N, C-alpha and C positions, 0 to 999 in steps of 0.2 A: 149641692151635688145632683139633686133630682132634676134640676133645670138643665145641666149637662147632659143627663141621660135622655131627657125629653129631645134637645136638640139633636143628639146623636141618632135617636129613633127616628125623627123627621128626615134627617139626611139620608138614612137607610130607605126609608118610604119613598123619598123622592127619587132615589136611583133605581129602585126595585120596579120592574115592570108590573103592570096592572094584572096580567093574565098569562097563562103558559104560552099562548100565542104571541104575546107581547116579548116575553122572554126569548122564545125562539127566534123572533124577529130581530131582537137585539143581538143574540148570538150571530145571526147571519151577517148583520152590519158590522160587528166587531171583526169577524173573520174577513170580510170583504175589504175592510180598511187595511188590515194587516197584509193580505195578499196584494192588494193594489201597491202598497208600499214595496213589497217584494219585486213585483213586476217593474216598478219604475227604477229600482236599484239595478235590476238585470237588464235593463233597457229592452224589455220584451212588450209586445202589443197583446192586448187582450181587454174585451169588455166583460164586466163582471155583474152577474145577476144574481139576486137572491129570492128565496122563496121558502115557505114552509109546507111541508107535505108528510103525512104519516107520522106525525108526532116529532119531526126532525127539522132542524134549519138545513137548508140546502144552498150551496154556493156553486155556482156554474161559471167557468171562465171560458168565453167564447173567443177562440183564437184558431188560426189556420194551422199552425205547426203542431207537432206531437212532441216538442222538445220538453214540454212541461208534464208529459206523460210518462216518458221513458219506457224502458225495456219492461214489458209486462205490467206496466202501470206503477213501477217502483217509485219514480219521482212523483207521480200524482199521490200515491199512499203516504210519501215523506211529506209532501206539502199539506195533505189533509191532517196529519198529526200536528205539524207545526201551527196550522190554523186552530186546531182544538186546543193546543196549549195556549195560544194567544188568548182564546176565549176564556179558558180557565183562569189564567192570570188576571184577566179584567173582572171576571164575575165571581171567582172563587168557586164555581162549580164545574164538574166535569161535562163536557160537551158530547154529544153524539152527532154532530154535524157531518155531513156528507158533501164532499168536494167532486166535481166532475169537471174535466177539462177537454175541451174540443169534442164533447159528446162520447168520450171513451167509455164511461160507465155504461151509458144507455146502450151503446153497441154491445158491450160486453154482456149486459143483462139479456139481450136478445139471443146472443150466441149461447148462454149458458141455459136459457129456457129451451132451445133445441136440443142441446146436449142432454138435458134432463129428460126431455120426452123420449129422446132416443134410448136412454138408460132404461126407463120406464117400460118401454115396448120390449127390450131386450129381456128384462126381468120377467114380465108377463109370459113371453114366448118360452124361455129356458127354464124358468123356475129357479134360477140361480142368482145370487147376489151379484151386482155390479159395482166394482170400485172404480171411481172416477180418479182423474189425475189430481195432485195437490192443488189446493186453492186457498186463497186468503178468506178471512171470516165473511166479508161482503159477498163473495162469489158463493160460498158454501150456503149462505142463507137464501140466496136465490134458488138454488138447487133444492134445498129442504122445502121450500115454500111449493115449488111446482110438484115435487113428490107428494107432498101432503094433499095438495089439490086433487092429484090423480088417485087417492086413496090408499096409497102405499106408505111404507115407513122407511125413513133413512137415518143414518147415524154418522157421526164424524168420527174417524179414527187417525191415530198418528199424533205426531208432535210437530208443532211449527217448526220450520216452513213446509213440512212434508204432510200436513194434516189434510185429509180428503173426505170426500163423502162416498158412502157406500149405501146402495139403494138395495133394499131387502125385498124378497118375495112377500106376497100375502101369505097369511098363516092360515 
């Protein structure tokens, strides 16, 4: 019986990445393979890049069209969840993988940084809280980070999909 356990342990060790960086690389590879199959099935073109940044695996599909992004990034969000599920199915662990398609998330990040900066200026000028439009968790995090860097406080209020960031005046 102990020989069977040793073999099982060796098999787990062989599959297990050597570091968290390796684990994240593996997540990116699993997601990229999954997304590549989806692109093939849908007969869509796109080059897939993977990298690790900020303690997360990132997968980027470089493509010309925005068909895979959808209205307000809805298709992108759905594909990201499917890729995360593919990783979880393969590894048994929840993934925080980020997917970007056609540079959509990077463009949106820049837009949100400007929006947050404008809200900060308004709060400092008026002394009143500013409520922003509803956003998904990815977008709210960007705004919270910009507000924190400016030395102010923000909080999220509401329930998905109407959850939004409120920028508060300094106390």
